[in-house]
C-alpha angles and dihedrals in degrees: 000000000000115000091210093064106125090215090073133069127205120302114259119254115252113263141167136069126295130232134192123234117249109234092173089082124086086241109037110230148148095212097086091250093173090068092064107057095179093054092042091054092048093052093043087053091053094046097077090050090053092049090049089051090050092051092047103039104014124092110333098203112095113232136171099218140335133214099245140171116238125188114241100169140008098232124118098253131041092007096146140043130206127222143135111280132175100239094228087058096049110134105238110190151156118273128173126182113248118280116258109230113246093000114184135203103257103195144033129027093322094053110148096019120118113274113258120255091187132036114275107233095230091056099040097106095044094048092048091051093050091051094046094051092048092045093050092061094058102067091032094070091048089054092048092053101039097110098045093092089072091066101033112155092216144349088257091058093041090055091050091051091052092046090054090047098051092046092050085053090052091049088056087055089052092056093042090054091055092047095049096040099047111020105052121207092349089055093049090051091050090050089057092049091054087068096040095057114078132193111265094001108153095216102032110022128169116275100248122058099227089060092059094056119105117253094215103177146354095276089059090045091056091047090048094052091046101045108019098038086049088058085054089054091056095044090051089047091059093046090049086067093054121132086225096088101202090055092047092050093046093053094045091061093042089057090061091057093042091063091073092053091057090045088058090053097043096049094036094059090041091056091049090051092045093054093044090051091050091053093045091054095041095050099027094231142105091219099081095154093096087053094053100263136114111249115239090236089063092044088054092050092052089048091051092051099047094043093051093046089050093051089058089058089071090066129222116345090233112048131164088191091060089047090051094048090051096046091048092051094243101117125016134190127276107283090002094169091057097049114116099222139080095277090228099078099198105161095007117134141189139181126267129191122215142154117268122172093344098311138086115257132179124223135176116246137175110276091222090063092045100054092118087057091048090054092044091054090055089050095050092051089052092049090054090064092063093046089053089051092052091047091054087062089056092046093049088053090056094249126139094208118111136188119222143180114255123238115286090247095055116120094345124166099175132054134009093337096052109116093023129095116227123174122225089262093052097261112149110227137190121234094269093048092050094047092050094053108027091095088064091056109035129046114262131190092279092053092048091047090052092053092043090055088065096046100102118144123249112195100162111112111253095012124112135195113259097245096071137040122245116260121262093236140018129237120286092355092304122134120273086238093059116125095245093172125040125200131205091244117048094212091052089215 
């Protein structure tokens, strides 16, 4: 999102009290869980099933302990502490941001009314569906990434992978709490289903397509944490505006943890590009694979794939569901409180691009029906900032090569572009044209095999695989050479 957009006002100043998280409970929380025995028993009954899922489908690499961040409060400073923790003993819990006194719904037909502390009956089904879909993404990414530890390029990167994993697990807990606390038997059943579905499972897959794709290697992991976790940021940002206050408070705290996931992606891709640029200059060639680097052409293909998959996560550009969620006060827009309009949008319009008779055309549509597109535009502008950062690395190396985001219609399976073929430059193609050129734009078996050939683990503290540069700084002001992950056997044989 661009801060210069004249649709937005200034960000509000932080306000509200602060509470610590109670780690004396079996399930750490700041929601006074011990005062609701029925809910506490239900969540304690779900906890062993979660731990079994983690042991079965969580990180596959055995470790002794990992230097991890754990939330200890929900304030704006000093909210987390770092220490070595055996991952199976990580304290997953339930954390909500502090309630805002006299909070009001700030959009839709209920604008100005007090925010809801319980689920309005008429919106029960819609709210439950929003929570289930969000909750389903959290364990899915852990499942997709479970084997990456076996090819980690460094202990620093391995630790970051595990930090992302444990926090995705905690985000699952956040959604399960809402389901069990506010949706009765239906919510408890849905909480069970969140553990029964598995990424890529033929019979019981995850709900959204991008979360059933294989994460084959670390380059795709970095692209995932940059592009797909960034989609998560924007989805959480819309739910943070919800008139259902417990959901809004849950998502506000999740956003704080999500920032690290995108940092992993931003800096991970940057380090890949930095090393590739070094090798290009050193050997005066674009083909750096024989020299242990990932060619920029392959980096661009991975970028094209993950960006296009992530665009599909926003849903169809025209959506009566999105309009209904907004009008009902369930799901707002990104930075809703800073938008310079009436927050109701009746009669408001915007432009939409689509393919008609083999060419791109622009038409005017109701803004209410195009809220997915509005959110996607915010997301794309945010994605551009990282691409500019990566291109600065290439420029600083004296190279003319540049990475770029493909056209919004490229490789789309959902929305107005589904069924059409659009090249990364926006050229509309027929089936034959697409088939002839798609190998230049998306990673194929040969590209994945090339990347896989470089994926050899490096578990020695301070050492890094040769296909990416070391980071500029360590975690929590520690040295880059720190032993962020410890194994049971020191020789790691």
